[in-house]
N, C-alpha and C positions, 0 to 999 in steps of 0.2 A: 652364285654368279648372278649379278643384277643386270638387267637389260631392258631396253625399250626403245621406242621410236622418238625422234625429236619432234617437238611441236613446231609449227610454223614460226620462223624467225628466231628459234632457239639455237644457241651455239652448242657444239658438242659437249664441252665441259659442263655447261648448264644442264644439259640433258642427263649426264652422268650423275650430277648432284641431285637433280629432281628425282630420278629413278631410285637413288639410294633412300631418299625420304619416303617415296611412295611404297617401295617394295619391302624395305627392311627398317623403316623409321629411324634411319641414321643420318646425321648431318656430316657430310664429308667436306672438310676444308680443301680448297683447291691445291694446297701444298702436298697432299697425300698422293696425288696423281703423278706417277713417276714415268710413265711411258704410254704411248698410244700406237695402235696398229690399224691401218686402213685396209679394207678389202671390199670387193664388189659384193653386193647383196643381191637379192632377188627383186623383181619388179622395179628395176632401175633405181634402186636406192643404194647408198653406200653404208657399209658397216664400219664403225669406229670402235675399237676395243681399247679400253683404258685399263691400266694396271694401277691400282691404288694400294699403297703399302701403309698399313695402320699398325702402329706399334703397341696399341692397347686394345683389348677386346671390348669394342663398343657393344652396348646392350642392343641386341637385335629383337625385333618383334615383327611378325608377319604383317605386311601392309594389306591394302585392300584387294590386291589381285594375286596374292600367293597364299599357300596354305601354311607354310612354315619357313622360318629363317634361322639358320644355325651356322656356327663357325666350325670348320674342319681343318685339321692339319693337312697340308697339301698331299701328303703320302696316304691319307685316310679318306680321300674323297669317296663319296658313295658310288658304287658300281652302276647304279641305275641313272647316272647323269647322262645327258645327251653326249654322243661321241664328239659332236662339234665343240662342246665345252672343253673336253680333254685336249683337243687340237689347239684351242685358243690358249689354254694354260701353257701348252708347250711353246707357244710363241715367246713367252716371257721367262722360260725356264732358267735362263742365266741370271735373272734378277730375283728369283725366289730362294 
């Protein structure tokens, strides 16, 4: 799960694309983003969660602020993921 904060003046989709480049060194075309969910975050910021459906395994490489980047089948997600990530995947369960 790729994530991060928007930069000043950056649109949500631009943030999602930039974070893909920074964290997993992947270029995500805007057409792969299939859905979005908004929720309140902490410190008066909004969280926007995007679902990107990619039909080919893009080559991942850890970017500058993560240790590793890997693909996992949804049913084999690592158990040490944050519980909030599992909850966010459940938001899009009908699309997976």
